[in-house]
C-alpha positions in Angstrom: 33.6 43.4 -48.0 37.2 44.0 -49.0 38.7 44.0 -52.5 40.3 40.6 -52.2 37.1 38.9 -51.2 35.3 40.6 -54.0 37.9 39.3 -56.5 37.7 35.8 -55.0 33.9 35.8 -55.2 33.8 37.1 -58.8 36.3 34.5 -59.9 34.5 31.7 -58.1 31.2 32.7 -59.7 32.6 33.0 -63.2 31.8 29.4 -64.2 28.2 28.9 -63.2 25.1 27.4 -64.7 21.6 28.8 -64.8 18.7 26.6 -63.7 17.7 26.2 -67.4 21.2 25.2 -68.5 21.6 22.6 -65.7 18.2 21.1 -66.7 19.7 20.5 -70.2 22.7 18.8 -68.7 20.4 16.5 -66.7 18.4 15.7 -69.8 21.5 14.8 -71.8 22.6 12.5 -68.9 19.2 10.8 -68.9 19.3 10.4 -72.7 22.7 8.8 -72.8 21.9 6.5 -69.9 18.8 5.3 -71.8 20.8 4.8 -75.0 23.5 2.7 -73.3 20.8 0.4 -72.0 19.8 -0.3 -75.6 23.5 -0.7 -76.8 24.2 -3.0 -73.9 21.2 -5.1 -75.0 22.5 -5.1 -78.5 25.8 -6.7 -77.2 23.8 -9.5 -75.6 21.4 -10.0 -78.5 24.3 -10.3 -81.1 26.1 -12.8 -78.9 28.9 -10.3 -78.4 28.9 -10.5 -74.6 32.2 -12.4 -74.6 33.6 -10.7 -77.8 36.3 -9.4 -75.5 37.6 -12.2 -73.4 38.9 -10.0 -70.6 38.1 -6.8 -68.8 39.1 -3.9 -68.9 41.3 -5.0 -71.8 39.7 -6.7 -74.7 42.0 -9.6 -75.5 45.7 -10.3 -76.0 46.4 -7.5 -73.5 45.0 -4.9 -75.9 42.6 -2.2 -74.5 41.1 -1.5 -77.9 40.7 -4.2 -80.4 38.3 -4.6 -83.4 39.4 -8.0 -84.7 35.9 -9.3 -85.5 32.3 -8.1 -85.4 31.6 -9.4 -81.9 34.7 -7.6 -80.6 33.7 -4.4 -82.4 30.2 -4.4 -80.9 31.5 -5.1 -77.4 34.2 -2.4 -77.7 31.8 0.2 -79.1 29.5 -0.4 -76.1 32.5 -0.1 -73.7 33.7 3.1 -75.3 30.1 4.6 -75.2 30.2 4.0 -71.5 32.9 6.7 -71.4 30.4 9.2 -72.8 27.9 8.2 -70.2 30.5 8.6 -67.5 31.4 12.1 -68.8 27.7 13.1 -68.8 27.1 12.0 -65.2 30.3 13.7 -64.0 29.0 16.9 -65.8 25.7 16.5 -64.0 27.5 16.4 -60.6 29.9 19.3 -61.4 27.0 21.2 -62.9 24.9 20.8 -59.8 27.8 22.3 -57.7 28.0 25.3 -60.1 24.3 25.7 -60.6 22.9 29.0 -59.3 20.8 29.0 -57.2 22.6 26.2 -55.5 20.5 23.2 -54.6 21.7 20.4 -52.3 19.0 18.0 -53.5 20.3 18.1 -57.1 23.9 17.4 -55.9 22.7 14.2 -54.1 20.7 12.9 -57.0 23.4 13.6 -59.5 26.0 11.9 -57.2 23.7 8.9 -57.3 24.3 8.7 -61.1 28.1 8.6 -60.6 27.7 5.9 -58.0 25.5 3.9 -60.3 27.8 4.2 -63.3 30.8 3.1 -61.2 28.7 0.1 -60.0 27.8 -0.7 -63.7 31.5 -0.7 -64.7 32.4 -3.0 -61.8 29.4 -5.2 -62.4 30.2 -5.3 -66.2 33.6 -6.7 -65.3 32.1 -9.3 -63.0 29.6 -10.3 -65.7 32.4 -11.1 -68.1 34.5 -12.9 -65.5 31.5 -15.2 -64.6 30.9 -16.0 -68.4 27.7 -14.0 -68.5 25.8 -15.8 -65.8 22.2 -14.7 -66.2 22.0 -13.5 -62.6 24.9 -11.1 -63.3 23.4 -10.0 -66.6 20.0 -9.5 -64.9 21.6 -7.5 -62.1 23.3 -5.4 -64.8 20.0 -4.6 -66.4 18.3 -3.9 -63.0 21.0 -1.4 -62.1 20.5 0.3 -65.5 16.8 0.7 -64.6 17.8 2.2 -61.3 20.1 4.7 -63.1 17.2 5.6 -65.5 15.0 6.2 -62.5 17.6 8.3 -60.7 18.2 10.4 -63.9 14.4 10.8 -64.4 14.0 12.1 -60.9 17.0 14.5 -61.4 15.4 15.9 -64.5 12.1 16.3 -62.8 13.6 18.1 -59.8 15.8 20.3 -62.0 12.6 21.3 -63.9 10.7 22.4 -60.7 11.2 24.6 -57.7 12.5 23.0 -54.5 10.6 22.6 -51.3 8.1 20.4 -49.5 5.3 18.9 -51.8 1.6 18.3 -51.4 -0.5 15.8 -53.3 -2.6 17.0 -56.2 -4.8 14.0 -56.0 -6.5 12.1 -53.2 -4.4 9.9 -50.8 -6.1 6.8 -52.2 -5.1 7.6 -55.8 -1.6 8.6 -54.7 -1.2 5.2 -52.9 -2.6 3.4 -56.0 0.1 5.2 -58.1 2.7 3.9 -55.7 1.4 0.4 -56.2 1.7 0.9 -60.0 5.3 2.0 -59.6 6.1 -1.0 -57.5 4.4 -3.3 -60.0 6.4 -1.7 -62.8 9.6 -2.3 -60.8 8.7 -6.0 -60.4 8.5 -6.2 -64.2 12.1 -5.2 -64.4 12.9 -8.3 -62.4 10.6 -10.8 -64.1 11.7 -9.7 -67.5 15.4 -10.5 -67.1 14.4 -13.9 -65.7 12.7 -14.7 -69.0 15.7 -13.4 -71.0 18.1 -15.4 -68.8 16.2 -18.6 -69.6 16.0 -18.1 -73.3 18.3 -17.9 -76.4 19.4 -14.3 -75.9 21.4 -14.5 -72.6 24.5 -13.0 -74.1 26.5 -15.7 -75.8 25.7 -19.1 -77.3 27.8 -20.8 -74.6 26.8 -18.7 -71.6 24.8 -20.4 -68.9 21.0 -20.1 -68.6 18.5 -20.3 -65.8 17.2 -23.8 -65.5 13.6 -22.6 -66.1 11.0 -23.3 -68.8 10.4 -20.4 -71.1 6.6 -20.8 -71.1 6.4 -20.7 -67.3 8.6 -17.7 -66.7 7.0 -15.9 -69.7 3.6 -16.5 -68.2 4.7 -15.0 -64.8 6.0 -11.9 -66.6 2.8 -11.6 -68.6 0.7 -11.8 -65.5 2.9 -9.1 -64.0 2.3 -6.9 -67.0 -1.5 -7.5 -66.9 -1.5 -6.5 -63.2 0.4 -3.3 -64.0 -2.1 -2.5 -66.8 -5.2 -3.1 -64.7 -3.9 -1.0 -61.8 -3.0 1.8 -64.2 -6.4 1.7 -65.9 -8.2 1.8 -62.6 -6.1 4.7 -61.5 -6.8 6.6 -64.7 -10.5 6.0 -64.4 -10.5 7.2 -60.8 -8.5 10.3 -61.8 -10.9 11.1 -64.7 -13.9 10.9 -62.4 -12.2 13.1 -59.8 -11.8 16.0 -62.3 -8.0 15.8 -62.1 -5.9 18.5 -63.7 -5.4 17.9 -67.5 -1.6 17.7 -67.3 -1.8 14.7 -65.0 -4.3 13.0 -67.3 -2.1 13.6 -70.3 0.8 12.0 -68.7 -1.4 9.1 -67.6 -2.7 8.5 -71.1 0.8 8.5 -72.5 1.8 6.0 -69.8 -1.2 3.8 -70.9 -0.1 4.0 -74.5 3.5 2.9 -73.6 2.1 0.0 -71.5 -0.1 -1.2 -74.4 2.7 -0.9 -77.0 5.2 -2.7 -74.7 2.7 -5.5 -74.0 2.0 -5.8 -77.7 5.8 -6.1 -78.4 6.1 -8.7 -75.7 3.3 -11.0 -77.0 4.5 -10.5 -80.6 8.1 -11.5 -79.9 6.9 -14.6 -78.1 4.7 -15.7 -80.9 7.4 -15.1 -83.5 10.0 -17.2 -81.6 11.7 -14.3 -79.8 13.6 -12.6 -82.7 16.5 -10.5 -81.5 15.3 -7.3 -83.0 12.0 -7.5 -81.2 13.7 -8.3 -77.9 15.8 -5.1 -78.5 12.6 -3.1 -79.0 11.1 -4.6 -75.8 14.2 -3.6 -73.8 14.0 0.0 -75.3 10.3 -0.1 -74.3 11.1 -1.2 -70.8 13.5 1.8 -70.4 10.8 4.2 -71.7 8.3 2.6 -69.4 10.4 3.1 -66.3 10.9 6.8 -67.1 7.2 7.3 -68.0 5.7 5.7 -64.9 8.0 7.7 -62.6 7.4 11.0 -64.5 3.6 10.3 -64.1 3.9 9.6 -60.4 6.1 12.6 -59.7 3.5 14.8 -61.3 0.8 13.8 -58.8 2.5 16.1 -56.2 3.5 19.8 -56.5 5.7 22.1 -54.4 3.8 24.0 -51.8 3.6 27.6 -53.0 3.7 29.0 -49.5 7.1 27.4 -48.6 8.9 27.3 -52.0 10.3 30.8 -51.8 11.8 30.3 -48.3 13.2 26.9 -49.3 14.8 28.3 -52.5 16.5 31.0 -50.4 17.9 28.4 -48.0 19.0 25.8 -50.6 20.6 28.5 -52.8 23.3 29.2 -50.3 26.6 27.4 -51.0 27.8 25.3 -48.0 30.2 27.4 -45.9 29.0 30.7 -47.3 28.3 33.3 -44.7 25.3 35.7 -44.4 27.7 38.6 -44.9 28.9 37.3 -48.2 25.3 37.2 -49.4 24.5 40.7 -48.4 24.9 43.6 -50.9 28.2 45.4 -50.9 
């Protein structure tokens, strides 16, 4: 290796991230994405969804305007979106500079950028259609997809790469997949309830032409199905002498489900107060991350192949075998 190539390689490797440092970057991205779900909900619950009459400007051609409380809440949420955008960009750039390099982390972090761009565009559409509940619901659903993507990114950044093998029986693994699918359905039935009620984003915004008791009952049955499947799965795992770390994550998931269900019933009985709806949305965000974290833990990287896979994925695209060999 000549001197010039040594200089190029040393300068190129100067700004790199360790695996531990990149994991922290991914955790920050996940935390900010979860927070903006809650701040976005606060915009809707305070009736500030149309606090700014235009997008990307607020009103009167001004990009930043805090003329009244509704404008302030909407503008703060929009500006916080900038922090989220910076965090996901950092996740992508960090994945490119992480050593050892891993292609899977690049793809999952790129998914965050695509999701945030989609959120920005969808946010503009939501304002332009006067907060139609279908657009608001799609906005929330995309947020849950982003939370899922970020959760998977953190999990993968916390573990070695390579093919995985189940740590539980195929039947229990499939039952867990059903639980994840049922939880995903909750993220659809929930916004339908919200879009039919008093907290759809603005007092004058349109609503779904559905009766609250009917859609709330469907959402409740969805939650009960998710709970029953989760309990059956945990009982089966307990009888199968499953590793303790899996059971701990499963019990935590069960606690989250029970608390979330309790909040849901309480808010309905109290006439859907805004602060409980906000707590329910925060719980939904936690629920998505928790059920995915639990499901991912049911498999582990195959020890026999992990070392070889790490060696292959650590190589930067375009890097030759010679550049990897000692000088």
